[in-house]
N, C-alpha and C positions, 0 to 999 in steps of 0.2 A: 449547649453541647454542639460542637461543630466537627467532631471527629467522625467523618462518614466514609463509607466505602465509595470508591470512584464510580460515577455513573457511566455506563457503557451504552452509548446511543446506537452504535452500529455493532452488531454482534461479531465476535471473533470468527465465527463460522463464515459469515459473509465476507469478511476481510480476507480470510484464507482463500476462498474460492475466487474472489475478484482479483486477489493478488496484486493489489495496487492499481488496477485498471481504472482510469478516470474517463476513458472514452470507449465507444463501442468497438472500434478496431484499434489495432496496435500501430497502424501507420505503415506497416510492412505488408508486402504482398506475398502470398504463397507462391506466386509465379516468379518471384525474383529469387535467384539463387544467391543466398548469402554466402560470403566467403568466411567459413568457419575455420578452415585449416588448409594450408597448402596441400594440394592433392598429389598423390604419387603418380608419376607418368609411367607408361608401360616400360620405357627405358629411362632410368633415372639419368639426369644430366651428368652426374659424376662418373657414370660408366661409359660415356662416349669417349671418342678419341681426342685427347688434348695433349698439349705439351706437359712435361713433368711437373713444373711448378704450378701450372694452372690446374692440372688434375689433382694435385695434392691439396690446393686451396678449396676446390670444389668438394673433395671428399671430406675435408674438415667442416665445410658448411653443412653437408648432409648429416654428418655425425652430430653437429650442434643442434640441428633441427630435430633429430631423433631423441635428443636429450632435453627437449623443451627449451632450447636456447635459440628461439627464432631470431632474436635480436642479433646474436653473433652470426647466425647463418645469413641474415640480411646484409650485414656489413661485407662479408666475404663475397656474396653473390653480386652485390652492386659493384664491387671493385672488379670482379671478373667480367661483369657485363660490359663495362667500359673498355676493358683491355681486349676481350675476345670479340665483342660485337656479335656473339653467337645468338641467334633468335631464341633458342630454348633457354639459354642462361638468362637472357634479358627478361623473358617471360616469367621465369621462376622468381627472379628478383622482384618483378612487379607485383606478383601475387603474394609474396611474403611480406612486402612493404604494406600492401593493402590489408592483409590479415592483421598486421600489427597496428594499423591505424596511423602509419607514418605517412602523412599526406604529401609532404614535400618529396620524400623518397619515391612514393608512388607516381607522382607527377614526373619527376626526372626520369624514372625508369620507363614509364609508358611513352614519353616523348622520344626517348632513345629507341624503344621498340618500334614505334611507328616510322621512325626515320629508316630503320633497317628493313622493315616490312611495310612499305607504304600502302599496299593493297589490303592489308589485314585490318578489319574493322575493330577488333577487340582493343588494341592499344589506344585508338582514337576515342573510343567510348570512355575508357578509363581516364584518359587525359582530360576529356571534356568535363567529367565529374569533378576532378580535382581542381581544374581551372575555375570552376564555379565556386568551389569552396574558398579559393583565394581571391574571389571577387573579380576575376578576369573574364568577364562575360563575353566580350567580343572574340577573344581567343578561343573560348570554349565553343561558341557557335561556329567558328571557322572549322574546328575539328569535326563537329557534327556534319557540317556541310560537305567536307571532304569525305567523311565516312559514307554518306548517302550518295554522293557523286560516284563513288567507286562501287556502288551496288550493295552496300551494307545496310543493315536495318538497326537503327538505334533503339535500345531498350529505354524507353522514356521513363520507366519507373526508377531506373538508376539516377536519371536526371532529377526526378522529383525528390529523391532522397537527399541529394545535394542541395536542392533548393530549399528544403525544409529548414536547413541550418543557416540559410542566408538571411539578409535583411529584407525589409519590405520592398525597397527600391529594386533590388536584384530580382526578387520574385516577380515583380510587375514586368520587368524587362524580359524575363524568361517567358512569362505568360504571353506577352506580345509576340515573341518568336514562335511559340507553340501555336498560337492562333494563325500565324502565317503558314506554318507547316500544314495545318489542317486543310488548307485550300488545295493541296496536291497529294496529301497522304491520308489514307483512311486506316488508321491503326488503333487497335483497342487500347493499348497502353498510352498512346498519345492523347486520346480523348480522356482517359482516366487522369493522366498527369495534369492536363488542362483544367479539368473539373476540380481536382484537388487544390490547385493554386487559386482557383476562383473561390472555393469554399474557405480557404485561408484568409481571403480578403472580405469574407462575409457575403459573397455573391452566390447564395445557395440555390436560388432558382435556376440561374444559368448553369451552375455546377451539376444540378440534377439532370438537365438536358444533355450535358456532355457525358455524364455517367450512363445515361440511357443509350447514347450513341456507342459507347464502348460495349455495353451489354448486348446491343443489336448484333455486334460482330462476334462476341463471345458471351453467350447468355449465362454461362457458369462462372464468370469472372468474379471471384469472391471479394477481392479488394474493392471493386466497383460497387458491388451489392452493399457491402458494409458502409462504404463512403456515402452512398445514396441515402441509406437509412440515417446516417449521422447528420446529413444535411436536413433531412425531414425533421429530425429531433430539434435541430437548431432553429427550425422555423415553427417550433411548438406543435408539430404534427405527430404527437406521440402515439396516438391510436393508429394512425395510418402507418407509421413506421413499424409498429408491432405487427400489424397484419401483413405488411410487406415482408418482414423478416420471416414470419411464420410460413408464408407461401414459398419464399425462396429456399428455406431449409427443407421443406418437403419436396421441392423440385430437385435439390442437389444434396441428398442425404450423405453422399460420400465426402462432402466438403466438411471436414472436421472443424476447421477454423471458423467457418461460417456458423456451424451449429453451436459451438462453444460461445461465440459472441452473442448469439441469440439467447442462450441460457443465461449468460451474465447480464444481459439487458433485462431479462425477466426478474432476475434477482435485484437489480437496481430499482425496479418498480415494485419490489417487495412481493412479487408473485412467486413465492417459494415453491408451492406445489407444482405449478406449471414449469418452473425451472427444473425441478426434480424429474418431471416426466421427460423433459427435453434431454437431460443428461442420461436418463435411462435409455432413450432411443439411441443416443450416441454410443453408449456402452455396448449396445447390441451390435452396432456396426463396427466398433473398434474394441473388441473384448479384451485385448491385451494392453490397453492404455490405462496405466495405473492412476494417472491424474484424473481421468474420468471416474474411476472407481472411488477415488478420494472425494471428489465432488458429490457423488451420490451418497457416500457415507455421511458427509457433513450435513447435507440437506436432509437426510433421513433423521439425523440427530436433531437438527433445528426444527423439523416438523413433528418431533416427539414420536417418531416411528422407531422405537428402541430396537426391536428385533431385526428390522431391516438394517439399521445402522450397525448392529453387531455383526451381521452377516457380511457387510461390505468391509468393515474394518478388519475382520478376520481374513477376508479375501486379500486385503493388502498385505497382511502378514504372510500369507501363503505365496504371494507374488514377490515378496521381499522388497516391496516398494513403499516408501514413506512409512517405514515401520515405527519410527519414534512417535509420529503423530497418531498412528493407529493404536499403539499401546497406551498413550495418554488418554485417548477418548474411550478406549475399552475400560481403562481404569475408572474413568469418570462414570461410565455406565454402571460398572460393578459397584461403585461407591453409592450411586443413587439407589441401587437395589439392595444396599446394606450387605453386599458380599465383600466384606473388607479384606478377606484373605486373597480373593481373586484380584481385587483392586491393587493390593500391595504387590502381587506378582507382576502385574502389568507395569506399574510405576517403576519397579526395580529393573525392568528390561531395558530401560533407557539409561545407558551407562556413560554416554559421552555425547558430544556434539551440541548443536545450537538449542536443542530442546531439553538438555539435561537439567538446567536450572529450573525450568518450569515443572518438570516431572518431580524433582526433589522437593520443591516448595509445596506442590499440591499433595505430595505424599505426607509431608510434615503436617500440613493443615488437616489432613484426614486423621492423622494420629492425634492431633490436638482436639479434634471434634469428638474422638472416642475417649478423651480424658487422659491420654498417654502423653502428658506434657513433657516429661523428661526424655521420652523416646523421640518426640518431635524435635526437641532442641538438639539431641544427639544427631539426628538425621541431618539437620541443617549445618551443624559443626563439621560433620564428615563431608558434606557436599562442599563446604567452604574450603576444606583442605584439598579436595579433589579438583575444584575449579576456582582458584583464588581470583580469577579475573571477574567473577560474578559475585564477589564478596558483598557488594552493596545490596544486591537483591536478597541474598541470604540473611544479611543483617536486618533488613526491613521485615522479612518473614519472621525472624526470631522475635523482634519487638512486637509483632502482631500476636504471636503465640503467647508471649508473656502478658501482654495487655488483656488478652481474652480471659485470663483467670485473675484479673485485677492486680497483677504484679507490675503496675505501671512504672514504679520507680526502677524496677529491674529492667524494664523495657527501655527506659531512658538511658540507663547505664550501658546497655548494649549499643544504643545509638551513639553515645559518647565515645565508646571504643571505636566504632566504625568511623566516626568523624576525625579521630586522631590520624587515621590512615588517609582519609579523603575529606579534608576540612572544607572543601568547596562543593561537596555533593549536595545539591539542592533537594534531592528526594529525602535524604537523611535529615537535613535541617528542617524541612517542612514537617516531616513525620514527628520529629522531636518537639516541634512547636505545638502540634496538635495534642501530644501527650502531656506537655507542660500545662496546657489549658485545662486538661482533665484534673490536674492537681492544683488548680487555681493559681498557678505561677504565671500570671499574665505578663509580668515584666520579662520573664525568661522567654515566654512565647513571642512577645513583640520583638525581642532581640533577635531570635532565630528568623522570624519572618522578614525583619529588616535586612538581615544578611542575605536571605534568598533574593530579595528585591535588589540588593546591591549587585548581586551576580546576574540576576535575570529580571531587569526592570519591567518586562512585559509578562511576568508569570501571573496569569489571571487567577490561579488558585490561591497564591499568596496574597495578592491584592484583595481578593474577596474575603479570605480568612481574617486578615487584619482589619479591614473595614467592618466586617460583620461583628467582630469582637467589640469594637468601639460602639457600634449601633446597639448591640444587645445589652451592653452595660450602660447605655444612654450617656456616653461620654464622647467628647471631641467629635460631635456630629458632623461638622463641616468637613473635617478631614476624613471621616468615615464615608461621607458621600463622595468625595473626590476619589477615594480608593475604589469603592464599589463601582462607581461610574466608569472608571478606567477598566476594571475587570469586565464590565458589561460590554463596553465597546470592543474589547478583544474577543469576547466569547458570549455573544448575545443569546445563544440557544441553550446554555447550561442552566438547568432548573435551579441548582443551588445558588447561582449568581442572580437569577431572576427573583428568587426568594429574598435574597439580600437587598435587592433593589426595592422590593415591597416593604421590607422591614425598616430600612432607613427612611423611606418616605413616611411610614407610620410614625417613627420616632420624631420626624420633623413636622408632624401635624398634617401631612397631605394624605388624608385617609382614603379618598376616592382613587387617587393615583396608586396608593399602596394596594388597594383591593384589586385593581386591574393587574398589577404585577403578580400578586399572590395567587389569584385565580389562574393566571397563565402558568405559573410554576406548578400549581397543584394538578392542573390538567396534564402537564408533561410528566409529572412524577408524584404519585400520591404518598409522599414521605411523611412520617409522623411529625417531624419538626415543621415542615411546611403546613401541615394540617393544623398544628398548634397556632402558628402565626396567622393563617387565614381565619381560623375561628375567632381569634382574639379581635382582629380588626372588624370582622362581621359583627361581633357582639357589641363593640363600642359604637358602631354605627347603627345600632338598633335592629340588627338582623339576628336576634338571639336564637330563633328556632333553627335557622340554617347552620349557625355556628355549632349548636349542640349536636345536630345530626353529623356534621363533619367530625367533630371530636369523638363521638361515640363510635362511628364507623372506623376511625383510625385506631381507637383503643381496642376494638375487637380484633384488629389485625396485629396490634402491638400491645398486648395486655400488660407488659412490664415497663412500658414507656414512662420514664420519669417526667419528661417535658410535657406530655399530654396530661398526666395526673396533676402536675403543678398548675397548669393553666385552667384545668377544669375545677380544681379546688378553689381557685381565685374567683371564678365567675359563676359557676353553677351553684345553686342552692344545695345544701347537704340533703342527701336522700334519707328519708325517715327509716 
């Protein structure tokens, strides 16, 4: 039997809080003003004195901007910028172009702006950034030199942002120029930018020295603090980085970004209680920040502090922040406490949006758990009608509900219907293959898995399932080995695939190698099937006592396990 629920190595709670973060810092500085939207000036450009046609075009541009058509506004402002050469018109055109990420338009407008106002540092700074994006380094540095010659101060973090998207050669050239600037300029952002470019080249020791120079000027410089910690981590100084961040967050409790980064790092190190305490300190300093409340709620849930979790999730409902997530988790808590009526109420509060499918599916599975199979199927049918874009997910859930009550043929029929609408949906194909295996339809199973692999040659689950099936039936062992080895190379940490590696090695007579893989799989996940496999290999290699202990422990946890009972009947002497 290989129809198993998916193993989740990283909890969804952790994923939600980390929110896809793969590094300690985001790479952006809280000291850099991001251009989120063109700002209103005290006197809008369109209200100033212009000729009739110009005024009409500028009014149309302003109107387009207020209707969220910044692209239309940009076209009109660029045209009028060149025709009027008015500094405010050109400035507005420049910032609209930057807001839209229109790099060529930003460069053209900023160059025109600096031509009109040569003493103004702002257009030269923007022009330098865009010139770097286009690989015109000499021209970019010329703009920076002119900016500083006129008494301006370059924001080197802007320069760093442009450098991040450049190639290694350009970054090295920028680093050389920044090194030259440090001989005459002592600027915190300059040292930070220089250190960041060094870190990108693996020069972490030198980067730390430059971050320290930036911090000597501005001790609370959050970006430099985080970057320094990141370089320490890159040098495998994890404990030192942890202590450093703890000290810095205590010194600068008002720096929310720094505190959140420290909490996330604690989570990455699986120090969930410490992370929870850090989020609690942050929430006291920033009581109206709903994302901090959500983090506390999720960590309380993860740490099995149910009452605290309920308190925070209900606080989110009161705040009107992330209410769908709050309702789903409150429903889960109520379900775990067997308050199914309250769980139903919370699930049904999620009526639309990206979390609707999850809420409906979990509601249906709760109904199935209570034995209300028809109600569960009806819930999923209604959800499918409400949100047809998620039909595949609801179809999979329906098949799971039906299979849970041994209506496997009906579950396959549901998947057949789903595949009529989406014949290349690999999730539907894979699930149907697993159900066909339950009915001993191995030819049908192989056909579906082959189709999955035609569509996704590197689908490790399909490779493993097909290879394991051959190995378990002691057939086509060479092909089984090739399939499982490919799956293992793609996903070497998956316990199910590690188990398959052990099982195919056992079938091929390599019992010691098999034992190594099976022990590793069992340590990662004490699944009944892995226990059955490990016990069998132990038994045939003369380690009967350990095999019997593993089987009996697994059977205590899974008293209805067919695979355990079958292997124990084959090897253990019958009990009197």
